[in-house]
C-alpha positions as CSV (number, residue, x, y, z in Angstrom):
1,M,-29.7,0.3,-1.3
2,T,-27.7,-2.9,-0.7
3,D,-24.2,-3.3,-2.1
4,G,-24.1,-4.9,-5.5
5,A,-24.4,-4.1,-9.2
6,T,-27.3,-1.8,-9.6
7,D,-29.4,-1.6,-12.8
8,G,-27.2,1.3,-14.0
9,A,-24.1,-0.7,-13.4
10,V,-25.5,-3.7,-15.2
11,A,-26.6,-1.7,-18.2
12,S,-23.2,0.0,-18.5
13,G,-21.0,-3.0,-17.8
14,I,-19.1,-1.0,-15.1
15,L,-18.8,-3.3,-12.1
16,G,-20.0,-1.8,-8.8
17,Y,-21.2,1.6,-10.2
18,D,-24.6,2.9,-11.0
19,V,-23.1,5.0,-13.8
20,P,-26.0,7.5,-14.2
21,A,-26.3,8.0,-10.4
22,V,-22.6,8.5,-9.9
23,E,-22.3,10.9,-12.8
24,A,-25.3,12.9,-11.5
25,W,-23.6,13.0,-8.1
26,I,-20.3,14.2,-9.6
27,D,-22.2,16.8,-11.7
28,A,-23.8,18.2,-8.6
29,N,-20.8,18.0,-6.2
30,V,-17.6,18.4,-8.1
31,D,-16.7,21.6,-9.9
32,G,-15.1,21.4,-13.3
33,L,-16.2,17.9,-14.2
34,E,-19.1,17.6,-16.6
35,P,-20.5,14.1,-17.5
36,P,-21.1,12.0,-19.4
37,F,-17.8,10.2,-19.0
38,A,-16.0,7.4,-20.8
39,W,-15.1,4.8,-18.1
40,S,-12.0,2.7,-18.2
41,Q,-10.7,0.5,-15.4
42,L,-7.2,1.3,-14.2
43,E,-4.4,-1.1,-13.8
44,G,-4.3,-2.5,-10.3
45,G,-7.9,-1.2,-9.7
46,H,-9.5,-4.6,-9.2
47,S,-9.7,-4.9,-5.4
48,N,-10.9,-1.4,-4.8
49,L,-12.9,-0.7,-8.0
50,T,-11.0,2.2,-9.6
51,Y,-11.9,3.8,-13.0
52,K,-10.6,6.6,-15.1
53,L,-13.3,9.0,-16.2
54,T,-12.8,11.0,-19.4
55,A,-15.2,13.8,-20.2
56,A,-16.1,14.9,-23.7
57,D,-13.7,17.9,-23.4
58,G,-10.8,15.6,-22.5
59,T,-10.9,16.4,-18.8
60,T,-9.9,13.3,-16.8
61,S,-10.5,12.2,-13.2
62,V,-10.6,9.0,-11.2
63,V,-13.4,7.4,-9.1
64,R,-12.7,4.8,-6.5
65,R,-14.9,2.5,-4.3
66,P,-14.5,-0.6,-2.2
67,P,-14.8,-4.1,-3.8
68,M,-18.2,-5.8,-4.0
69,G,-19.6,-8.0,-1.3
70,E,-19.4,-8.0,2.5
71,L,-16.3,-6.3,4.0
72,L,-14.6,-6.3,7.3
73,P,-15.5,-3.2,9.3
74,K,-12.3,-1.2,8.8
75,A,-11.4,-2.6,5.4
76,H,-11.3,-0.6,2.2
77,D,-11.9,2.7,3.9
78,M,-12.4,5.2,1.1
79,G,-13.2,8.1,3.5
80,R,-9.8,7.5,5.2
81,E,-8.0,7.7,1.8
82,F,-9.9,10.8,0.9
83,T,-9.0,12.5,4.2
84,I,-5.3,11.6,3.8
85,I,-4.9,12.8,0.2
86,S,-6.8,16.0,1.2
87,G,-4.4,16.6,4.1
88,L,-1.3,15.8,2.1
89,G,-2.3,17.9,-0.9
90,S,-0.6,21.0,0.5
91,T,2.7,19.2,1.2
92,D,5.6,18.1,-0.9
93,V,4.2,14.5,-1.0
94,P,2.8,13.9,-4.5
95,V,-0.8,12.7,-4.3
96,A,-3.8,13.0,-6.5
97,K,-6.0,16.1,-5.9
98,A,-9.0,15.3,-3.8
99,Y,-12.2,16.4,-5.6
100,G,-15.2,14.9,-3.6
101,Y,-16.3,12.2,-1.3
102,C,-19.7,10.5,-1.2
103,E,-20.3,8.8,2.1
104,S,-23.9,7.7,1.3
105,P,-24.3,4.1,-0.1
106,D,-27.6,5.2,-1.6
107,V,-25.9,6.5,-4.8
108,T,-24.2,3.3,-5.9
109,G,-24.2,0.8,-3.0
110,A,-21.0,1.9,-1.4
111,H,-19.1,5.1,-0.5
112,F,-16.7,6.4,-3.1
113,Y,-14.5,9.4,-3.9
114,V,-13.3,11.3,-6.9
115,M,-9.8,12.5,-7.4
116,S,-7.6,13.9,-10.2
117,Y,-6.0,11.5,-12.7
118,V,-2.2,11.4,-12.6
119,E,-0.2,10.2,-15.5
120,G,2.3,7.5,-14.6
121,K,2.7,3.7,-14.2
122,P,3.0,1.5,-11.1
123,L,5.8,-1.0,-11.2
124,F,4.6,-4.5,-10.4
125,E,6.9,-6.8,-12.4
126,S,10.2,-6.6,-14.3
127,A,8.3,-6.1,-17.6
128,D,6.9,-2.8,-16.2
129,A,10.4,-1.5,-15.6
130,R,11.8,-2.6,-19.0
131,E,8.9,-1.3,-21.0
132,H,8.0,1.9,-19.1
133,L,11.3,3.3,-17.8
134,T,14.3,4.6,-19.7
135,A,17.8,3.4,-18.6
136,E,18.3,6.7,-16.8
137,G,14.9,6.4,-15.3
138,R,15.6,3.0,-13.8
139,A,18.7,4.5,-12.1
140,H,16.6,7.4,-10.7
141,V,13.5,5.5,-9.4
142,G,15.1,4.6,-6.1
143,M,16.2,8.2,-5.3
144,S,12.7,9.6,-6.2
145,F,11.1,6.8,-4.2
146,M,13.2,7.7,-1.1
147,D,12.8,11.4,-1.5
148,V,9.0,11.1,-1.4
149,L,9.1,8.8,1.6
150,A,11.4,11.3,3.4
151,A,8.9,14.1,2.5
152,L,6.0,12.1,4.0
153,H,7.9,11.4,7.2
154,S,8.9,15.1,7.5
155,V,5.2,16.2,7.7
156,D,3.8,16.9,11.1
157,P,0.4,15.3,10.9
158,D,-1.1,18.0,13.3
159,D,-0.1,20.7,10.8
160,V,-2.2,19.2,7.9
161,G,-5.3,18.1,9.8
162,L,-4.2,14.4,10.2
163,G,-3.3,14.5,13.9
164,E,-6.4,12.3,14.7
165,L,-5.7,9.7,12.1
166,G,-4.7,7.1,14.7
167,R,-2.9,6.6,18.0
168,K,0.5,8.1,18.0
169,D,2.2,6.0,20.7
170,D,3.8,2.5,20.6
171,Y,3.1,1.8,16.9
172,V,5.5,-1.2,16.7
173,G,4.3,-2.7,20.0
174,R,0.7,-2.6,18.8
175,Q,1.6,-4.1,15.5
176,I,3.6,-6.9,17.2
177,R,0.6,-7.8,19.4
178,T,-1.9,-7.7,16.5
179,W,0.1,-9.9,14.2
180,Y,1.2,-12.3,16.9
181,R,-2.5,-12.9,17.7
182,S,-3.1,-13.5,14.0
183,W,-0.3,-16.1,13.9
184,T,-1.4,-18.0,16.9
185,A,-5.1,-18.0,15.8
186,S,-4.1,-19.2,12.3
187,A,-1.5,-21.8,13.2
188,E,-3.8,-24.8,13.5
189,S,-5.9,-24.2,10.3
190,A,-2.7,-23.3,8.4
191,N,-1.0,-26.4,9.7
192,Y,2.0,-24.2,10.0
193,D,3.8,-23.2,13.2
194,T,7.5,-22.9,14.2
195,P,9.2,-22.0,17.4
196,V,11.2,-19.4,15.5
197,V,8.2,-17.1,15.1
198,H,7.6,-17.2,18.9
199,E,11.2,-16.6,19.7
200,L,11.3,-13.6,17.3
201,H,8.1,-12.3,18.9
202,D,9.8,-12.3,22.3
203,L,13.0,-10.7,21.0
204,L,11.1,-8.0,19.1
205,Q,9.0,-7.2,22.2
206,E,12.1,-7.1,24.4
207,R,14.3,-5.0,22.1
208,K,11.7,-2.6,20.8
209,P,13.3,0.9,20.3
210,T,11.8,4.0,21.8
211,Q,9.5,5.6,19.2
212,G,10.2,9.2,18.1
213,P,7.5,11.7,17.0
214,A,4.6,10.0,15.2
215,R,4.3,10.6,11.5
216,V,1.9,9.4,8.8
217,V,3.0,5.9,7.8
218,H,1.7,4.6,4.5
219,G,1.7,0.9,5.5
220,D,2.3,-0.5,2.1
221,Y,4.8,1.8,0.5
222,G,6.2,0.1,-2.5
223,L,6.7,0.6,-6.3
224,H,3.3,-1.1,-6.9
225,N,1.6,1.8,-5.1
226,C,3.4,4.6,-6.8
227,L,3.1,6.1,-10.3
228,F,6.3,6.9,-12.2
229,N,7.0,8.7,-15.4
230,P,9.6,7.2,-17.9
231,A,12.3,9.3,-16.3
232,G,11.8,7.6,-13.0
233,E,10.2,10.5,-11.2
234,L,7.5,9.6,-8.7
235,Q,4.3,11.4,-9.8
236,A,1.8,10.2,-7.1
237,V,1.6,7.8,-4.2
238,L,-1.6,5.7,-4.2
239,D,-3.6,3.4,-1.9
240,W,-3.7,5.1,1.5
241,E,-6.5,3.0,3.0
242,I,-4.3,1.3,5.7
243,S,-2.3,4.4,6.5
244,T,-2.2,5.6,10.0
245,L,0.1,7.4,12.5
246,G,3.2,5.6,13.7
247,D,6.9,5.1,13.7
248,P,8.4,6.3,10.4
249,L,11.4,4.0,10.6
250,A,9.0,1.0,10.5
251,D,7.5,2.4,7.3
252,F,11.0,3.0,5.9
253,A,12.2,-0.6,6.6
254,Y,9.1,-2.0,5.0
255,A,9.9,-0.2,1.8
256,L,13.5,-1.3,2.1
257,N,12.5,-5.0,2.5
258,S,10.5,-4.9,-0.7
259,W,13.4,-3.7,-2.7
260,T,14.8,-6.9,-4.2
261,E,18.4,-7.1,-5.4
262,P,19.8,-9.6,-8.0
263,A,21.9,-11.3,-5.4
264,D,18.8,-12.0,-3.2
265,E,17.3,-15.5,-3.1
266,I,14.3,-15.1,-5.4
267,L,11.3,-17.4,-4.8
268,E,10.0,-19.2,-7.9
269,G,7.0,-17.2,-9.2
270,S,8.3,-13.8,-8.1
271,D,9.3,-11.2,-10.6
272,P,10.2,-7.9,-8.9
273,P,10.9,-4.9,-11.1
274,T,14.1,-4.0,-9.3
275,L,15.8,-7.1,-10.8
276,V,16.1,-5.3,-14.2
277,D,19.5,-3.8,-14.9
278,G,20.0,-0.2,-13.8
279,F,18.2,0.0,-10.4
280,V,20.2,1.2,-7.4
281,G,20.7,-1.1,-4.4
282,R,19.3,-1.0,-0.9
283,A,22.5,0.6,0.5
284,D,21.8,3.6,-1.9
285,L,18.2,3.9,-0.5
286,I,19.5,3.9,3.0
287,E,22.0,6.6,2.3
288,R,19.4,8.7,0.5
289,Y,16.8,8.4,3.2
290,E,19.4,9.2,5.9
291,Q,20.5,12.3,4.0
292,Q,17.0,13.6,3.4
293,T,15.7,13.0,6.9
294,G,18.7,13.1,9.2
295,A,17.1,10.0,10.9
296,D,19.1,7.9,13.3
297,L,19.3,4.5,11.6
298,S,21.2,2.7,14.3
299,D,18.2,0.5,15.0
300,L,17.5,-0.3,11.3
301,A,18.3,-4.0,11.8
302,Y,15.5,-4.2,14.3
303,Y,13.0,-2.6,12.0
304,V,14.0,-4.8,9.1
305,S,13.5,-7.9,11.3
306,F,10.2,-6.6,12.6
307,N,8.9,-6.1,9.1
308,H,9.9,-9.5,7.7
309,W,8.3,-11.1,10.8
310,K,5.1,-9.0,10.4
311,S,4.9,-9.8,6.7
312,A,5.3,-13.5,7.4
313,C,2.4,-13.3,9.9
314,I,0.2,-11.5,7.4
315,I,0.8,-14.0,4.7
316,H,0.3,-16.8,7.2
317,G,-3.2,-15.4,8.0
318,V,-4.1,-15.2,4.4
319,Y,-2.8,-18.8,3.8
320,A,-4.9,-20.0,6.7
321,R,-8.1,-18.5,5.2
322,Y,-7.3,-20.4,2.0
323,M,-6.8,-23.6,3.9
324,R,-10.1,-23.1,5.8
325,G,-11.9,-22.6,2.5
326,Q,-12.8,-19.0,3.3
327,K,-11.1,-17.8,0.1
328,P,-11.3,-19.6,-3.3
329,A,-8.0,-21.3,-4.0
330,A,-8.5,-22.7,-7.5
331,D,-6.1,-20.4,-9.2
332,V,-3.8,-19.7,-6.2
333,D,-0.3,-21.1,-5.8
334,L,-0.5,-22.2,-2.2
335,D,3.0,-23.6,-2.2
336,L,4.3,-20.1,-3.0
337,Y,2.3,-18.7,-0.1
338,R,3.9,-21.3,2.2
339,A,7.3,-20.5,0.8
340,R,6.8,-16.8,1.3
341,I,6.0,-17.4,5.0
342,G,9.1,-19.4,5.5
343,R,11.2,-16.9,3.6
344,G,9.9,-14.0,5.8
345,I,10.7,-15.9,8.9
346,E,14.3,-16.6,7.7
347,M,14.8,-13.0,6.7
348,S,13.5,-11.8,10.1
349,A,15.8,-14.2,12.0
350,A,18.8,-13.2,9.9
351,A,18.2,-9.5,10.5
352,A,17.6,-10.2,14.2
353,E,21.1,-11.6,14.5
354,T,22.5,-8.2,13.6
355,I,20.5,-6.1,16.1
356,S,22.9,-4.2,18.2
């Protein structure tokens, strides 16, 4: 079966799923879930197609598959996500419970997996923080956010069956090489290049710290990929598809960089949730992570600079695809993309000046 909306999916209106076939697979392969289900698309579940399933008896679960259409070979790896939440299920890292993984595309045109449904809300914008969190909850989000990241970075991947998730050595070096290639390959079509990016590349290569023991790194650990209850307790971490093994301090600095403070220069069109009154600041996150892990943060400025530089390279590559016409740009603010590239470079350079 080729990827696409099957007859079952068309009949049900559920994009990407042959509902009768998927429900039959779940009935045969997942204990405790009895179809038919009521299907409802979850917030944020529009790239990977993610639906809440509610059985007649009120039992809930979640099904998740890649987006429609042709994908890059390693993109949207549902099997990888399922492996990771299965491994972390026995740890202190809050994840959904892994129920079952279907690796055959014959059922619904793509591989998919089923997991438990976790109550909570991701925080994308300031309205999410104002409407979902109590005042006390906003003050607590940062502590819970760091406690969970510390718990993740305290797990030895070999102890939970994740030791072969990826290479363990030279995580930052490999990332620098990958995203510098992306920048140089995209510069002409993006019509965007600057000597500062190349200077930062050279500095980051030269000053790269020695990596400690490899840990599972989420790769996109932010409030948008976590579910919180109104009291600010993190209930589950989502979206593990790009996770691998690597340097935990790079993962920590990525999370730190995404934590916007009111005094920061905010790009027009950005509306981060942490601008709402009551959230703690980055200094509090640093203190909490250091307390929980005992990590040596003397090289933190390096990792902050690296992540801003990497983010600029990633956005630069996306921007280039829009400029080449490889992605539809009708409803996209390309000026904001260009501004985000420049802001990332500026932030990387500023952090680089403080590298000891």
